[in-house]
C-alpha positions as CSV (number, residue, x, y, z in Angstrom):
1,M,-8.5,-81.7,12.9
2,S,-6.8,-79.7,15.3
3,T,-8.7,-77.6,17.5
4,P,-7.3,-73.3,18.2
5,K,-5.8,-73.0,21.0
6,T,-7.3,-70.5,23.6
7,A,-5.8,-68.6,26.5
8,P,-5.7,-70.5,29.9
9,A,-8.9,-69.6,32.3
10,A,-6.3,-67.9,35.0
11,V,-5.3,-65.6,32.4
12,R,-8.2,-63.9,31.5
13,P,-8.7,-61.7,34.6
14,I,-5.4,-60.3,33.8
15,S,-7.2,-58.2,30.9
16,G,-10.2,-57.6,32.8
17,E,-8.1,-55.8,35.9
18,K,-6.2,-53.9,33.3
19,H,-9.6,-52.7,31.9
20,R,-11.0,-51.7,35.4
21,K,-7.3,-49.8,35.9
22,K,-8.2,-48.1,32.8
23,L,-11.5,-46.9,33.9
24,K,-10.4,-45.8,37.5
25,I,-7.8,-43.5,35.7
26,S,-10.3,-42.1,33.8
27,N,-12.4,-41.5,36.4
28,V,-10.0,-39.7,38.6
29,F,-9.6,-37.5,35.6
30,V,-13.2,-36.8,34.8
31,H,-13.7,-36.1,38.7
32,L,-10.9,-33.8,38.8
33,G,-12.2,-31.8,36.0
34,L,-15.8,-31.7,37.5
35,L,-13.7,-30.4,40.7
36,L,-12.3,-27.4,38.8
37,L,-15.4,-26.9,36.6
38,V,-17.1,-26.0,40.3
39,A,-14.3,-24.2,41.7
40,F,-14.5,-22.2,38.6
41,N,-18.1,-21.4,39.3
42,L,-18.1,-21.2,42.8
43,F,-15.3,-18.5,43.0
44,P,-17.2,-15.4,42.2
45,L,-19.7,-16.2,44.9
46,Y,-16.7,-16.8,47.3
47,W,-15.4,-13.5,46.0
48,M,-18.7,-11.8,46.6
49,V,-18.9,-12.8,50.1
50,T,-15.5,-12.1,51.1
51,F,-15.7,-8.8,49.7
52,S,-18.7,-7.7,51.4
53,L,-16.8,-8.5,54.7
54,K,-13.9,-6.0,53.7
55,T,-13.2,-2.4,54.6
56,N,-11.7,-0.2,51.8
57,N,-8.3,0.0,53.2
58,E,-8.1,-3.5,52.7
59,I,-9.5,-3.9,49.3
60,L,-7.6,-1.0,47.8
61,G,-4.6,-1.9,49.9
62,I,-4.3,1.8,51.8
63,G,-2.1,1.5,54.6
64,Q,-1.4,-1.9,54.3
65,P,-1.1,-4.6,51.3
66,A,-4.0,-5.0,49.1
67,N,-6.1,-8.5,49.9
68,L,-8.8,-9.0,46.8
69,V,-9.0,-12.7,46.9
70,G,-8.2,-13.7,50.3
71,I,-10.3,-14.0,53.6
72,P,-10.8,-10.7,55.6
73,Q,-8.4,-9.8,58.0
74,H,-11.4,-8.7,60.2
75,F,-15.1,-9.3,59.4
76,E,-16.7,-6.2,58.6
77,W,-20.8,-7.2,59.2
78,E,-21.0,-3.4,60.0
79,N,-21.3,-3.4,55.7
80,Y,-24.5,-5.0,55.7
81,T,-26.2,-2.6,58.2
82,R,-24.7,0.5,56.4
83,A,-26.2,-1.2,53.0
84,M,-29.9,-1.8,54.5
85,N,-29.8,1.7,56.5
86,T,-28.0,4.1,54.4
87,G,-28.1,2.5,51.4
88,N,-31.8,1.8,51.5
89,I,-31.6,-1.7,50.5
90,G,-34.4,-2.9,52.3
91,R,-36.6,-0.6,50.6
92,Y,-35.3,-1.5,47.3
93,F,-35.5,-5.3,47.9
94,L,-39.1,-4.8,48.8
95,N,-39.6,-2.9,45.5
96,S,-38.2,-5.8,43.5
97,L,-40.2,-8.6,45.3
98,L,-43.3,-7.0,44.7
99,V,-42.8,-6.1,41.2
100,A,-41.5,-9.8,40.8
101,V,-44.3,-11.6,42.4
102,V,-47.0,-9.4,40.6
103,T,-45.3,-10.3,37.3
104,I,-45.0,-13.8,37.8
105,I,-48.8,-14.1,38.9
106,I,-49.8,-12.5,35.8
107,T,-47.1,-14.4,33.7
108,I,-48.6,-17.7,34.8
109,I,-52.3,-16.7,34.5
110,A,-51.5,-15.1,30.8
111,A,-49.4,-18.0,29.8
112,F,-51.6,-20.7,30.8
113,M,-54.9,-19.8,29.6
114,A,-53.2,-19.0,26.4
115,T,-51.6,-22.5,26.1
116,Y,-55.1,-24.0,26.8
117,A,-56.9,-22.3,24.4
118,M,-54.2,-23.2,21.7
119,T,-53.7,-26.9,22.7
120,R,-57.0,-28.0,23.8
121,L,-59.7,-25.9,22.5
122,V,-60.4,-26.0,18.4
123,W,-60.7,-22.6,16.6
124,K,-59.5,-21.5,13.4
125,G,-56.0,-19.9,13.6
126,R,-54.8,-21.4,16.7
127,K,-51.5,-22.5,15.0
128,A,-50.7,-19.3,13.8
129,M,-51.6,-17.6,17.0
130,N,-49.2,-19.7,18.7
131,K,-46.4,-19.0,15.9
132,F,-47.2,-15.2,16.8
133,F,-46.3,-15.6,20.5
134,M,-43.1,-17.5,19.7
135,L,-42.1,-14.1,17.6
136,G,-41.9,-12.9,20.9
137,L,-38.5,-15.1,21.5
138,T,-36.3,-13.3,18.8
139,I,-37.1,-9.8,19.8
140,P,-34.5,-8.7,22.4
141,I,-35.9,-6.9,25.0
142,H,-34.2,-3.7,25.1
143,A,-34.6,-3.5,21.4
144,S,-38.3,-2.1,22.2
145,L,-36.9,0.2,24.9
146,I,-38.1,3.5,23.2
147,P,-41.6,2.4,22.1
148,V,-42.5,1.1,25.2
149,Y,-41.1,4.3,26.9
150,V,-43.4,6.2,24.8
151,I,-46.5,4.3,25.4
152,L,-46.2,4.1,29.2
153,S,-45.3,8.1,28.9
154,R,-48.8,8.7,27.1
155,A,-50.4,6.3,29.4
156,G,-49.2,8.1,32.6
157,L,-47.8,4.8,33.9
158,L,-44.0,6.2,34.3
159,N,-42.4,6.0,38.2
160,S,-45.0,3.4,39.0
161,Y,-44.9,-0.1,39.6
162,I,-46.8,-0.9,36.6
163,A,-44.5,0.9,34.4
164,L,-42.1,-2.6,35.0
165,I,-44.7,-5.2,35.7
166,I,-46.3,-4.5,32.3
167,P,-43.3,-5.0,30.2
168,Y,-41.7,-7.6,32.2
169,A,-44.8,-9.7,32.1
170,A,-45.0,-9.3,28.2
171,F,-41.6,-10.2,27.3
172,S,-41.9,-13.3,29.7
173,L,-45.0,-14.5,28.1
174,S,-43.7,-16.2,25.0
175,M,-41.0,-18.0,27.2
176,A,-43.9,-19.1,29.4
177,I,-46.2,-20.2,26.7
178,L,-43.3,-22.6,25.2
179,I,-42.8,-24.2,28.3
180,S,-46.3,-24.5,29.3
181,V,-47.1,-26.2,25.9
182,G,-44.8,-28.9,26.3
183,F,-46.4,-29.8,29.9
184,M,-49.7,-29.0,28.7
185,G,-49.3,-31.5,25.5
186,D,-48.5,-34.8,28.0
187,I,-51.9,-34.3,30.0
188,P,-54.2,-37.1,28.1
189,Y,-57.1,-35.3,26.1
190,D,-59.2,-38.2,27.8
191,L,-59.2,-36.2,31.1
192,D,-61.1,-33.4,29.0
193,E,-63.7,-35.8,27.9
194,A,-64.7,-37.2,31.2
195,A,-64.6,-34.0,32.8
196,F,-67.0,-32.7,29.9
197,L,-69.0,-35.9,30.4
198,D,-69.4,-35.0,34.2
199,G,-70.7,-31.3,33.5
200,C,-67.7,-29.5,33.5
201,G,-67.8,-26.9,30.9
202,V,-64.3,-25.1,29.7
203,W,-63.3,-23.1,32.6
204,G,-64.1,-26.4,34.8
205,I,-62.1,-28.2,32.8
206,F,-59.3,-25.9,32.9
207,F,-59.3,-25.0,36.7
208,R,-60.6,-28.5,38.1
209,V,-58.5,-30.7,35.7
210,I,-55.6,-28.8,33.8
211,A,-54.4,-26.5,36.5
212,P,-53.8,-28.9,39.2
213,L,-51.8,-30.9,36.8
214,M,-49.7,-28.0,35.6
215,M,-48.0,-27.6,38.9
216,P,-44.5,-28.7,37.8
217,A,-44.8,-26.0,34.9
218,I,-46.2,-23.1,37.5
219,A,-42.6,-23.7,39.3
220,T,-40.5,-23.3,36.1
221,V,-42.2,-20.5,34.8
222,G,-42.1,-18.7,38.0
223,I,-38.2,-19.4,38.5
224,Y,-37.7,-18.2,34.9
225,T,-39.7,-15.0,35.2
226,F,-38.1,-14.4,38.8
227,L,-34.9,-14.2,37.3
228,Q,-35.7,-12.1,34.1
229,C,-37.3,-9.6,36.6
230,W,-35.3,-9.5,39.6
231,N,-31.7,-8.9,37.4
232,E,-33.3,-6.4,35.0
233,L,-31.7,-3.2,35.0
234,L,-32.3,-0.7,31.8
235,F,-36.0,-0.8,32.2
236,A,-35.7,0.0,35.7
237,T,-33.4,3.0,35.1
238,I,-35.1,4.3,32.4
239,F,-38.8,4.1,33.5
240,V,-38.5,4.7,37.2
241,S,-36.8,7.6,38.6
242,K,-38.4,7.9,42.0
243,G,-36.9,6.8,45.0
244,E,-40.0,5.3,46.1
245,Y,-40.0,2.8,43.1
246,V,-36.4,1.9,42.5
247,T,-35.9,-1.6,42.3
248,L,-32.7,-3.5,43.6
249,P,-30.4,-3.4,40.8
250,V,-31.0,0.3,40.5
251,G,-30.5,0.8,44.2
252,I,-27.2,-1.1,44.1
253,Q,-25.9,1.1,41.4
254,Q,-26.8,4.4,43.3
255,L,-24.5,3.3,45.9
256,V,-21.7,4.3,43.7
257,G,-20.3,8.1,44.6
258,Q,-19.2,10.2,42.2
259,H,-15.7,10.8,43.9
260,T,-15.5,8.1,46.5
261,T,-17.2,4.9,46.5
262,D,-17.3,2.5,49.9
263,W,-16.9,-0.5,48.5
264,G,-17.7,-2.9,51.4
265,P,-21.6,-1.8,51.5
266,I,-21.6,-2.6,48.1
267,G,-20.5,-5.8,48.2
268,A,-23.0,-6.6,51.0
269,A,-25.9,-5.3,48.8
270,L,-24.9,-7.5,46.3
271,T,-24.6,-10.6,48.4
272,I,-28.1,-9.7,49.5
273,A,-29.5,-9.3,46.0
274,T,-28.3,-12.8,45.0
275,L,-29.4,-14.6,48.0
276,P,-33.1,-15.1,46.9
277,T,-31.8,-16.1,43.5
278,M,-29.7,-18.7,44.7
279,I,-32.1,-20.1,47.3
280,V,-35.0,-20.3,44.7
281,Y,-32.9,-22.0,42.0
282,L,-31.3,-24.6,44.9
283,L,-34.8,-25.5,45.9
284,L,-36.1,-25.7,42.7
285,S,-33.4,-26.4,40.1
286,K,-35.0,-30.2,39.1
287,R,-38.6,-28.3,38.2
288,I,-36.5,-25.8,35.8
289,Q,-34.8,-28.9,34.2
290,A,-37.8,-30.6,33.7
291,G,-39.7,-27.8,32.5
292,F,-37.0,-27.1,29.5
293,I,-36.7,-30.8,28.8
294,A,-40.6,-31.2,28.2
295,G,-40.8,-28.2,26.2
296,A,-37.7,-29.6,23.9
297,V,-39.5,-32.7,23.6
298,K,-43.0,-31.3,22.7
299,G,-41.9,-28.5,20.9
């Protein structure tokens, strides 16, 4: 009985080498595509920074060819000084920072306490309450502009920091609870029972056991809330008109003149406003991904 012939052993590596070559070629195309994607996403940041270091003549092409995309011919660092002093960007920056920090604190405390009550305590209606909070994700923040304005006006809270802090915290609460539920659901209930046997009550378990284990969720909720507050414009424009309470997006908008506009300081103000967001996200981006993955798995 004849046996089927097999290819010599020396021939086999050739197919393996072809396969590796195909893999290398495909990897090259993948990396080229990723590099193009990175360049596409980084270009607006590059354009903003270079835009902030140019004069109006260079941007608009007055007396010289327009230079919209290229590197500045002369770096106008004075644009940043004018934005901070003449444009009062420093004061607006501090206002935005105050509103964002207080909003983050309120949102984290309220979201964690609500999540603890709905996931660790047993009471009638907790599932319905969780669904009620999740309805907040379906309501666009600007759809409630008129009702919120009327409430703040009758309460005498317009033209104050509270006029921004309360709406920002309220509209960030649903997403914060959604993220917190994913994290808190991963904490074993045995820890609650052990703490209870050691004499801890409800508040003791929350502050001594649950809260320390929720640090990744704190970072995720904090960054999400920060991005929501820092970039919001419509509420800040309608609810605040006094200059002492104006936030950064509104302050940058006010730099645009009615007849003439100096674009260099506006670019500098935009760069100053973008830096905190970039720094926070680069330092804590892994926390954001972990938070949303946890919420997706448990939700």
